[in-house]
C-alpha positions as CSV (number, residue, x, y, z in Angstrom):
1,M,75.0,95.1,125.4
2,K,77.2,95.2,128.5
3,H,78.1,98.7,129.7
4,Y,81.3,98.9,131.6
5,T,81.8,101.0,134.8
6,P,84.8,103.4,135.1
7,E,86.6,100.9,137.3
8,E,86.1,98.1,134.7
9,K,87.3,100.3,131.9
10,D,90.4,101.2,134.0
11,F,91.1,97.5,134.7
12,I,91.0,96.8,130.9
13,Q,93.4,99.7,130.1
14,Q,95.8,98.8,132.9
15,H,96.1,95.2,131.8
16,L,96.0,95.5,128.1
17,H,99.5,93.9,127.7
18,R,99.1,91.2,130.3
19,S,98.6,87.5,129.5
20,P,94.9,86.6,129.6
21,A,95.7,83.3,131.2
22,E,97.7,85.0,133.9
23,L,94.9,87.4,134.6
24,M,92.4,84.6,135.0
25,L,94.7,82.9,137.5
26,Q,94.8,86.1,139.5
27,A,91.0,86.7,139.4
28,G,90.7,86.2,143.1
29,R,92.5,89.5,143.7
30,Y,89.5,91.3,142.2
31,P,86.4,89.7,143.8
32,H,84.3,92.7,143.0
33,L,85.0,92.5,139.3
34,H,83.7,90.0,136.6
35,V,87.3,89.3,135.5
36,A,86.4,86.6,132.9
37,E,84.2,89.2,131.0
38,L,86.9,91.9,131.2
39,V,89.6,89.4,130.0
40,K,87.5,88.8,126.9
41,Q,87.7,92.5,126.2
42,I,91.4,92.5,126.7
43,Q,91.8,89.5,124.4
44,A,89.8,91.2,121.7
45,R,91.9,94.4,122.0
46,Q,95.1,92.4,121.8
47,K,94.0,90.6,118.6
48,A,92.9,93.9,117.1
49,A,95.9,95.9,118.1
50,D,97.5,96.1,114.6
51,K,94.3,95.5,112.6
52,L,91.9,98.1,114.1
53,P,93.9,100.9,115.7
54,T,91.0,103.4,115.6
55,W,88.9,101.1,117.9
56,V,91.8,100.0,120.1
57,S,93.0,103.5,120.7
58,N,89.6,104.5,122.1
59,P,89.3,103.3,125.7
60,E,85.5,103.7,125.5
61,A,85.1,101.3,122.5
62,V,83.5,98.0,123.1
63,F,84.6,94.8,121.5
64,P,82.5,91.7,120.7
65,V,83.7,88.1,121.1
66,A,87.2,87.5,119.7
67,V,86.0,85.5,116.7
68,S,84.0,88.6,115.4
69,V,87.1,90.7,115.6
70,E,89.1,88.0,113.7
71,Q,86.6,87.8,110.9
72,S,86.3,91.6,110.5
73,S,88.2,93.5,107.8
74,S,91.4,95.4,108.8
75,E,91.2,99.1,108.6
76,A,93.6,99.2,105.7
77,A,91.4,96.7,103.7
78,A,88.2,98.5,104.7
79,A,89.5,101.9,103.7
80,F,90.6,100.6,100.3
81,K,87.2,98.9,99.8
82,A,85.4,102.1,100.6
83,S,87.4,104.0,98.0
84,L,85.9,101.8,95.2
85,V,82.3,103.1,95.5
86,T,80.4,106.2,96.4
87,G,76.9,107.5,96.4
88,R,73.9,108.4,98.5
89,L,73.0,105.1,100.1
90,L,74.9,101.9,100.8
91,V,73.5,98.9,102.5
92,D,76.0,96.6,104.3
93,L,74.0,93.4,104.5
94,T,76.4,91.4,106.7
95,G,77.6,94.2,108.9
96,G,79.3,92.3,111.7
97,F,81.6,94.4,114.0
98,G,81.0,97.4,111.6
99,V,84.5,98.1,110.3
100,D,83.5,98.2,106.7
101,S,80.3,100.2,107.4
102,F,82.4,102.8,109.3
103,F,84.6,103.4,106.3
104,F,81.8,103.2,103.8
105,A,80.1,106.0,105.8
106,K,83.0,108.3,104.7
107,Q,81.9,107.8,101.1
108,F,78.1,107.8,101.3
109,E,75.5,110.1,102.7
110,Q,73.9,107.2,104.5
111,V,74.9,103.6,105.4
112,V,72.5,100.9,106.7
113,H,74.4,98.3,108.8
114,V,72.4,95.0,108.8
115,E,73.4,92.4,111.4
116,Q,71.4,89.4,112.6
117,N,73.3,88.9,115.9
118,K,71.6,91.2,118.4
119,E,74.6,91.7,120.7
120,L,76.9,92.4,117.7
121,S,74.4,94.9,116.2
122,E,74.2,96.7,119.6
123,V,78.0,96.8,119.9
124,A,78.4,98.2,116.4
125,A,75.7,100.9,117.0
126,Y,77.4,102.0,120.2
127,N,80.8,102.2,118.5
128,F,79.4,104.1,115.4
129,K,78.1,106.8,117.8
130,L,81.3,106.8,119.8
131,L,83.5,107.2,116.7
132,G,81.3,109.9,115.1
133,A,79.8,107.8,112.3
134,D,76.4,109.4,112.7
135,N,75.2,108.6,109.2
136,V,75.1,104.9,109.9
137,E,71.7,103.3,110.8
138,T,71.8,99.8,112.4
139,Q,69.2,97.1,111.7
140,N,69.1,93.9,113.8
141,T,67.8,91.5,111.2
142,T,68.9,89.0,108.6
143,A,70.0,90.0,105.1
144,E,67.0,88.2,103.6
145,E,64.5,89.8,105.9
146,F,65.9,93.2,105.3
147,L,65.8,92.9,101.5
148,H,62.2,91.6,101.5
149,T,61.0,94.6,103.6
150,F,63.3,97.3,102.0
151,N,61.2,99.4,99.7
152,G,63.9,101.8,98.5
153,K,66.8,101.2,96.1
154,A,70.4,101.6,97.3
155,D,73.3,102.8,95.1
156,V,75.4,99.9,96.4
157,I,74.7,96.8,98.4
158,Y,77.8,95.3,100.0
159,L,77.8,91.7,101.0
160,D,80.4,89.7,102.8
161,P,78.7,86.3,103.5
162,A,79.8,84.1,106.3
163,R,82.1,81.3,105.1
164,R,81.5,78.7,107.8
165,G,79.2,75.7,107.3
166,D,76.7,74.0,109.7
167,R,79.6,72.3,111.5
168,A,81.8,75.4,111.7
169,E,84.0,74.2,108.8
170,K,85.3,76.7,106.4
171,V,83.5,76.9,103.0
172,H,84.2,79.1,100.0
173,L,81.7,78.3,97.2
174,L,79.1,81.0,96.8
175,Q,76.2,78.6,97.2
176,D,77.6,77.3,100.5
177,C,78.0,80.7,102.2
178,E,75.4,82.3,104.5
179,P,73.5,83.9,103.0
180,D,73.5,81.9,99.7
181,V,74.7,84.6,97.3
182,L,73.5,82.9,94.1
183,Q,70.0,82.4,95.4
184,L,69.9,86.0,96.7
185,L,71.4,87.6,93.6
186,P,68.2,88.5,91.7
187,L,66.8,90.2,94.8
188,L,70.1,92.0,95.4
189,L,70.1,93.4,91.8
190,A,66.5,94.5,92.2
191,K,67.3,96.5,95.3
192,A,70.5,98.2,94.3
193,T,72.2,99.8,91.2
194,T,75.4,97.8,91.9
195,V,76.5,95.0,94.2
196,L,79.9,94.8,95.8
197,L,80.6,91.3,96.9
198,K,83.5,90.0,99.0
199,T,84.5,86.4,98.7
200,S,87.0,83.9,100.1
201,P,90.4,84.1,98.5
202,M,90.0,80.3,98.0
203,L,87.2,80.8,95.5
204,D,88.2,80.3,91.9
205,I,87.8,83.7,90.1
206,D,86.7,82.3,86.8
207,L,84.1,80.2,88.4
208,A,82.7,83.2,90.3
209,L,82.6,85.3,87.1
210,E,80.7,82.5,85.4
211,Q,78.2,82.2,88.2
212,L,77.6,85.9,88.9
213,N,77.5,87.4,85.4
214,N,77.7,91.2,84.8
215,V,80.9,91.6,86.9
216,V,82.6,94.8,85.7
217,Q,85.6,94.7,88.1
218,V,87.5,92.3,90.3
219,W,90.1,93.2,92.9
220,T,92.4,90.7,94.6
221,V,93.6,92.5,97.8
222,A,96.8,91.6,99.6
223,L,98.0,93.0,102.9
224,H,101.5,92.0,104.2
225,N,101.8,89.8,101.2
226,E,98.7,87.7,102.2
227,C,95.7,87.8,99.9
228,K,93.0,88.8,102.3
229,E,89.9,89.2,100.1
230,V,88.6,89.2,96.6
231,L,86.0,91.8,95.6
232,Y,83.5,91.7,92.7
233,L,81.6,94.7,91.5
234,I,78.4,93.6,89.8
235,D,76.5,96.0,87.5
236,P,73.6,94.6,85.5
237,S,73.8,97.5,83.1
238,S,77.3,96.4,81.9
239,E,76.3,93.4,79.9
240,G,79.0,92.6,77.3
241,I,81.8,94.6,79.0
242,E,85.0,92.6,79.6
243,T,85.8,92.4,83.3
244,Q,88.7,94.5,84.5
245,R,91.0,92.6,87.0
246,H,93.1,94.4,89.6
247,A,95.9,92.9,91.7
248,V,96.2,95.2,94.7
249,N,99.0,95.2,97.2
250,L,98.5,97.4,100.3
251,L,101.9,98.4,101.4
252,P,103.0,99.1,105.0
253,N,103.7,102.7,104.2
254,G,100.1,103.3,103.1
255,E,100.8,103.2,99.4
256,I,98.6,101.1,97.1
257,Q,100.3,99.2,94.3
258,T,98.0,98.0,91.5
259,L,98.5,95.9,88.5
260,S,95.4,95.9,86.1
261,F,94.6,93.7,83.2
262,T,91.8,91.8,81.4
263,K,91.7,88.1,80.7
264,L,92.2,88.8,77.0
265,Q,95.3,91.0,77.8
266,E,96.7,88.3,80.1
267,D,96.2,85.6,77.4
268,Q,97.9,87.7,74.7
269,A,100.7,89.3,76.8
270,P,104.1,88.5,75.2
271,V,106.4,86.5,77.5
272,T,109.9,85.1,76.9
273,Y,111.8,82.5,79.0
274,A,115.3,82.4,80.4
275,D,117.5,80.7,82.8
276,P,118.0,82.5,86.2
277,Q,119.9,85.8,85.7
278,A,121.3,88.3,88.2
279,Y,117.9,88.8,90.0
280,L,115.0,86.5,90.8
281,Y,111.4,87.8,91.5
282,E,108.5,86.3,93.3
283,P,105.2,88.2,92.8
284,N,103.0,89.2,95.7
285,S,100.0,87.0,96.6
286,A,97.5,89.4,95.0
287,I,99.1,89.0,91.6
288,L,99.3,85.2,91.9
289,K,95.6,85.0,93.0
290,A,94.5,87.3,90.1
291,G,96.3,85.1,87.6
292,A,98.5,87.8,86.2
293,Y,101.3,85.4,85.4
294,R,102.0,86.8,81.9
295,S,100.9,90.3,82.5
296,V,103.4,90.9,85.4
297,A,106.3,89.7,83.1
298,S,105.1,91.9,80.2
299,Q,104.5,95.0,82.2
300,Y,107.8,94.9,84.2
301,G,110.0,93.7,81.3
302,L,110.9,90.3,82.9
303,Q,111.5,86.8,81.7
304,K,109.9,83.7,83.2
305,L,111.8,80.6,84.2
306,H,109.0,78.3,83.0
307,P,105.3,78.7,81.9
308,N,104.1,77.2,85.2
309,S,106.7,78.2,87.7
310,H,105.6,81.9,88.1
311,L,109.1,83.0,89.0
312,Y,110.8,85.8,87.0
313,T,114.3,87.0,86.3
314,S,116.3,89.9,84.9
315,D,119.9,91.2,84.6
316,Q,119.0,94.6,86.0
317,L,117.1,95.2,89.2
318,I,113.5,96.2,88.9
319,S,113.2,98.3,92.0
320,D,109.4,98.8,91.9
321,F,108.5,95.1,91.3
322,P,105.3,94.2,93.2
323,G,106.7,91.4,95.3
324,R,110.0,90.1,96.5
325,A,113.3,90.5,94.6
326,F,116.4,88.4,95.3
327,A,120.0,88.5,94.2
328,C,120.9,85.2,92.5
329,Q,124.0,83.4,93.8
330,G,123.9,80.5,91.5
331,V,121.8,77.5,90.1
332,G,122.3,73.8,90.9
333,R,120.7,70.4,90.8
334,Y,118.5,68.9,93.5
335,N,121.3,67.0,95.1
336,K,121.9,66.9,98.8
337,K,125.7,66.8,98.5
338,E,125.8,69.6,96.1
339,I,123.4,71.7,98.2
340,F,125.5,71.3,101.3
341,A,128.6,72.3,99.4
342,R,126.9,75.6,98.6
343,L,125.2,75.9,102.0
344,P,127.7,75.3,104.8
345,S,125.3,76.5,107.5
346,R,122.7,73.9,106.4
347,K,120.1,76.5,107.1
348,A,117.9,78.3,104.6
349,N,114.5,79.6,103.7
350,I,112.9,77.3,101.2
351,T,110.2,78.1,98.5
352,V,108.8,75.6,96.0
353,R,107.2,76.7,92.7
354,N,106.2,74.1,90.1
355,F,108.3,71.4,91.8
356,P,107.3,67.8,92.6
357,E,108.1,67.9,96.3
358,S,106.9,70.0,99.1
359,V,109.0,72.1,101.5
360,A,108.4,69.6,104.2
361,D,109.6,66.7,102.0
362,I,112.8,68.7,101.0
363,R,113.6,69.5,104.6
364,K,113.1,65.9,105.6
365,K,115.3,64.5,102.8
366,T,118.1,67.0,103.1
367,G,118.0,68.0,106.8
368,I,118.1,71.7,105.9
369,K,117.0,73.7,108.9
370,E,114.7,76.8,108.6
371,G,116.0,80.3,108.8
372,G,119.2,82.2,108.0
373,T,120.0,84.6,105.2
374,D,120.0,82.1,102.4
375,Y,116.9,81.5,100.2
376,L,116.5,78.4,98.1
377,F,113.9,78.2,95.3
378,F,113.1,74.7,94.2
379,T,111.5,75.0,90.8
380,T,111.5,73.8,87.2
381,D,113.4,75.6,84.5
382,M,112.6,76.4,80.8
383,H,114.3,73.1,79.9
384,Q,111.8,71.1,82.0
385,K,114.6,70.3,84.5
386,P,114.2,70.5,88.3
387,I,116.7,73.1,89.7
388,V,117.6,74.9,92.9
389,V,118.2,78.6,92.6
390,Y,120.4,80.0,95.4
391,C,119.6,83.5,96.5
392,R,120.3,85.9,99.3
393,K,118.0,87.9,101.6
394,P,115.3,89.8,99.7
395,I,116.3,93.2,98.3
396,P,114.1,96.0,99.7
397,V,111.7,96.8,96.9
398,A,108.0,97.6,96.8
399,D,106.7,94.7,98.9
């Protein structure tokens, strides 16, 4: 691992907010410094500024290549993940930059960070010591090699398999990840009491539950209304127990909003339908990914516009709704002349839900520009008719 001199560290700190491209053009001013290498550190810090404040705020911290930073958990997601499990020993089989291991170390007596990339393993080890995570042991090896030589039994094994194929394309099926989770599963369960698995948000939850078996809990985790990860807790002693599902929204103020349900509860949740009323609601991405379409209506006393539209409405404002709330201004047909009569600025934010055309198609056909304070929802109503719901800027609620 590269160790930086005081002058190199000073260069990084002084130029943290400069353009990397501009710095490279001015490299000739610093002939005694390896500017290209230092610019990589600056780029990584810039990418991690909001995501990893603990690391960025420490001038002594070392960052790996930018892609490793991009693929790592945010501190908010890692802290939530660590709150789900506790015990004596946790093994992080795909340790990477070490953000997850760092937060797991606050919950466990000992954490083993396993990483096959030598440089990344060294960077993580250095930063663990720097940040005071003295109960983390680093192992530079593959997940498979570690498991075959590990003679103990962990309370938890955590696994976040790489989701890029041989040609660097993104993959999401469990059997296509590295390591192959399905092939490795029997060994994982032999070496740990429970397994915590992180998967791509693109992976179908029902398919994963069918393939994994013995999943006791699933969390869909959204940050800034983007579903970042899906977590599965596997416990072989739980056979026959119905899986609990949790849609988790990590709010900017640090609060955690959770909607919990089972598949049976979702299927049986009572739902009524209505035309758009005074307020329109769009659930956050964690709820949509979890499939809590009926549960969110039932738990918050809302009515749906259509079984497949996943938009909700009410006469009274639900101030703690887990998503975005809008004040409805009216409902109309999908007709260019009618839309422009209601939209003199010809500018609006457009969302489609259960509608035969995409946002791009609608903008091309109507000429509506992006932006402004108007929000148009193109959807299908309870009468199976395509409609446009006219709304104003989101009302500050819990999102």
